[in-house]
C-alpha positions in Angstrom: -51.8 -33.6 43.8 -50.9 -37.1 44.2 -47.6 -38.5 45.3 -46.9 -39.9 41.8 -47.7 -36.5 40.1 -45.4 -34.7 42.5 -42.6 -37.2 41.8 -43.1 -36.7 38.0 -43.1 -32.9 38.4 -39.9 -33.1 40.5 -38.2 -35.4 37.9 -39.3 -33.1 35.1 -37.9 -30.1 37.0 -34.6 -32.0 37.7 -34.3 -32.9 34.0 -34.9 -29.2 33.0 -32.3 -28.0 35.4 -29.9 -30.7 34.1 -30.5 -29.6 30.5 -30.0 -26.0 31.5 -26.8 -26.8 33.3 -25.5 -28.8 30.3 -26.4 -25.9 27.9 -24.6 -23.4 30.2 -21.6 -25.6 30.4 -21.6 -25.9 26.6 -21.8 -22.1 26.2 -18.9 -21.6 28.7 -16.8 -24.3 27.0 -17.3 -22.7 23.5 -16.5 -19.3 24.9 -13.3 -20.6 26.4 -12.4 -22.3 23.1 -13.0 -19.1 21.2 -10.9 -17.2 23.6 -8.1 -19.7 23.3 -8.3 -19.7 19.5 -8.2 -15.9 19.6 -5.1 -16.0 21.7 -3.4 -18.5 19.4 -4.2 -16.4 16.4 -2.9 -13.3 18.1 0.4 -15.1 19.0 0.7 -16.4 15.5 0.1 -12.9 14.1 2.7 -11.4 16.5 5.2 -14.1 15.5 4.7 -13.4 11.8 5.1 -9.7 12.4 8.3 -10.3 14.4 9.6 -12.5 11.5 8.8 -9.8 9.0 10.5 -7.1 11.1 13.6 -9.3 11.4 13.7 -9.9 7.7 13.3 -6.2 7.0 16.0 -5.4 9.5 18.3 -7.9 7.9 17.6 -6.4 4.4 17.9 -2.8 5.5 21.5 -1.6 4.8 23.3 0.0 7.8 24.5 3.5 6.9 28.3 3.6 6.8 29.9 6.1 9.1 27.0 6.6 11.5 27.8 5.8 15.1 24.5 6.6 16.7 22.6 4.2 14.4 20.3 6.9 13.1 18.7 5.8 9.9 18.7 7.8 6.7 15.6 9.3 5.3 12.8 6.7 4.8 12.5 5.3 1.3 9.3 5.6 -0.6 7.2 2.5 -0.5 6.6 0.5 -3.7 3.1 0.5 -4.8 1.0 -1.2 -7.5 2.7 -3.6 -9.9 6.1 -3.3 -8.3 4.8 -4.4 -4.9 2.7 -7.2 -6.4 5.1 -8.6 -9.0 8.4 -7.2 -8.1 8.9 -6.0 -11.7 10.7 -2.7 -12.0 10.0 -0.3 -14.8 12.7 -0.5 -17.5 14.7 2.7 -17.9 15.1 3.2 -21.6 18.2 4.8 -23.1 16.7 7.9 -24.7 19.9 9.7 -25.5 19.6 9.3 -29.2 15.9 10.0 -29.5 15.1 12.9 -31.8 12.5 15.5 -30.8 10.5 16.8 -33.7 10.6 20.6 -33.9 7.0 21.6 -34.2 6.4 25.3 -34.2 2.8 24.9 -33.0 4.1 22.9 -30.0 6.7 25.5 -29.3 4.1 28.3 -29.4 1.7 26.3 -27.1 4.4 25.5 -24.6 5.5 29.1 -24.6 1.9 30.2 -24.1 1.8 27.9 -21.0 4.9 29.6 -19.5 7.9 27.7 -20.8 11.0 29.8 -21.1 12.8 30.3 -24.4 16.0 28.7 -23.0 14.0 25.7 -21.7 12.3 25.3 -25.1 15.6 25.5 -26.9 17.1 22.8 -24.6 14.2 20.5 -25.0 13.9 20.8 -28.7 17.7 20.8 -29.2 17.8 24.1 -31.1 19.2 27.5 -30.3 17.4 30.2 -28.4 17.5 32.4 -31.4 15.6 29.7 -33.5 13.0 29.5 -30.8 12.6 33.3 -30.7 12.3 33.3 -34.5 9.7 30.5 -34.4 7.7 32.5 -31.9 8.0 35.7 -33.9 7.2 34.1 -37.3 3.8 35.6 -38.3 3.3 33.1 -41.1 2.6 30.3 -38.6 0.5 32.5 -36.3 -2.7 32.0 -38.4 -2.6 28.2 -38.4 
């Protein structure tokens, strides 16, 4: 091997080692950047969670008359549309709604185990009328 060939081989080897060192440095730098970004995301996540916890604590009513700070029973969590939109189901005033007295329905509910007094209350009739409807043979064939 001549002197020139040896110098070219050494130069080629030096360039290869330099490229390898630069690639390793780039890999290490990217790993450090990913680690730092991960830490920043984690800190941001924890800050948001603390903020949510503080808001929830501020909204949570303190029970009157409790010295030890024990909280009352946990409330059920809202799900579905209430959580997404905040719309609460409207409670309708059903006090003046009339329930139709249907003897077939009375018989079916009685067959399923409803009591005579329960049926009388639901249909707004007396227990005697419920018993008469259940005992009426004319409707039994329908």
